[in-house]
N, C-alpha and C positions, 0 to 999 in steps of 0.2 A: 343396720338400724341402730341409732343411738337414742338413749333416753336421758333427759336432764330432769333431775328432781331437786326441788328446793324445800328445805325444812326450816322451820323456826326453832331456835333453841328455847328450851323452857326458861321461864323467868329465873334470873339469878345465875344461869349457866353461861360461861364464856365460850365463844366459838373455839372449836378444836382446830389448831393450825394444820394446814395441808402440807405434807412434806414436799420439798422443792422438786424432786423427781416426778411426782404426780402432777404438780402444778403446771409443768411444762406440757403435759399431755392434754390438759383441759383447754378446750376452746369454747368460749361462751356461745350459746346458741344464738343464731341470727334471728332477730325479731323481724319477721316478714309481715308487713302490713298488707292485709288482704283488701284489695280494691273491690268494692262491690260492683261486680260486672252486671250490667243491665243486658237483658236479652236483646238481640238485634230486632229492630222493628221495620226497617226499610228493605223489604225483599222485593226484587223484581222477578217476575216470571215471564219467560218467553212464550207467550201464548200464540195460538194459530201457527205453530211452528211447522215448517216444511223442511224435510230432510230425511236421509236414510243412512244407515251404517255409521252413525255417529257424526255425520257431517250435516251441518245446519245451513240451509240456503236462504231461508226467509223466516221472519218472526215479527211479532208485535210485542214490544216490551210493555208489561203492565205492572204498575206498582200494586203490591198486594199487602199493604200495611195492615189492613183490617183482619188478615189471616195470619198475622205474625206469630201468635201463640200456637196455632196449629202447625205452622211451618217449623217453628223451633222444636215442637214435639216430634214432628216427622224427622227432623235432622237428628234429634237425640235417639230416635229409634233406628237410625241408619248406621251402616258401616261405611267408612270412607276409604277410597284408594285413589292414588294419583292416576290421572289419565295417561295413557301411553301416547296420545296425540296432543300436540300443542294447541293452544287456543287458535292460532292462525290456521291450523289444519281443520279445526272443528268449524269455525266460521270464517271461511276464506275471504268473503266479501265484506268483512267488518269495516264500517266506515261511519261517517256522520249520518249518511242516509239509512244505514242499517246498523245501528249501534245501541249500546246499553248506556244509559245516562244516569248520572248521580242525581239526587233530589235537587241539587243546586243548579243543574242544567249542563254540567260539564260531561263530555264523553269519558266513560270509564276506561281505564287501562287495566285489563285483566291480567293478573299475575299468577293465579293458582287455579288449576282446573282439577276438580275431584269428581269421581264417579261415586255416587252414593247408592247403597243397596239397602232399601227399606224392607226390613223384616224378611230378607231373602225372597221377596216377592216382586220387587219393582226397582228398576235402576233409573237414575236420572243424573244430570249434570248439576254441579254446584260450582259456579264461577265466582271467584273472589277478586275484587279489584284492589288496586293500590289505594292507600289513603288519599282522598281527594284534598285539594287545597282548602275546602270548607271544613275539613276534619272528619267527614263521614267516610265510610267504607261501603262499597257497593257489593251486594251479594245477589247473584242472579241464579235462577233455577230454570232448567230446561229438560224436556224429554230427550232421550238419546236418538229416538226414531219416531217419525210421525205415526207409524202403525202400531206403536206399543199400546197395549190395553192398560188404562189407568185404573187402579183399584178404586172402588166406590168411595172409600174413606178420603181419598186424595183428589177426587174429581174437581171439587170447588177450588182447590189451590191451582191446578194446572189448566183449568178451562178459562176462557175469556169472560 
């Protein structure tokens, strides 16, 4: 860890020259502009999901934008791990008739599949799509198995 400190010289005092051997070691700190990240708002939840053992055979995609704050909090309270199965294995019949769509109407191409563990009580999928040509990114949530008991705090997110 490096610290950079800047001091102002007292009035009337000239700056003290830094010896050449030390000047070579100094690298000015990079000023990193923080982009204000806005929390994601367009979450799709795969409701009425049918499937077992991590494989999804049917679902109805539902935009849950009105629950965005709750979903963001749920994700903040979760631990993430990459799925051992590919998206194609999880939803083998993914197509235009059984697909996840961007808010602009394009079929999402899912590139990342995470298994989220909410407070060590409940596991669910988080699918992350590539950036769409409209600039949005699709995030979809799904149960791992239709028989999983949904905690009462999360029922409104995962129900239709």
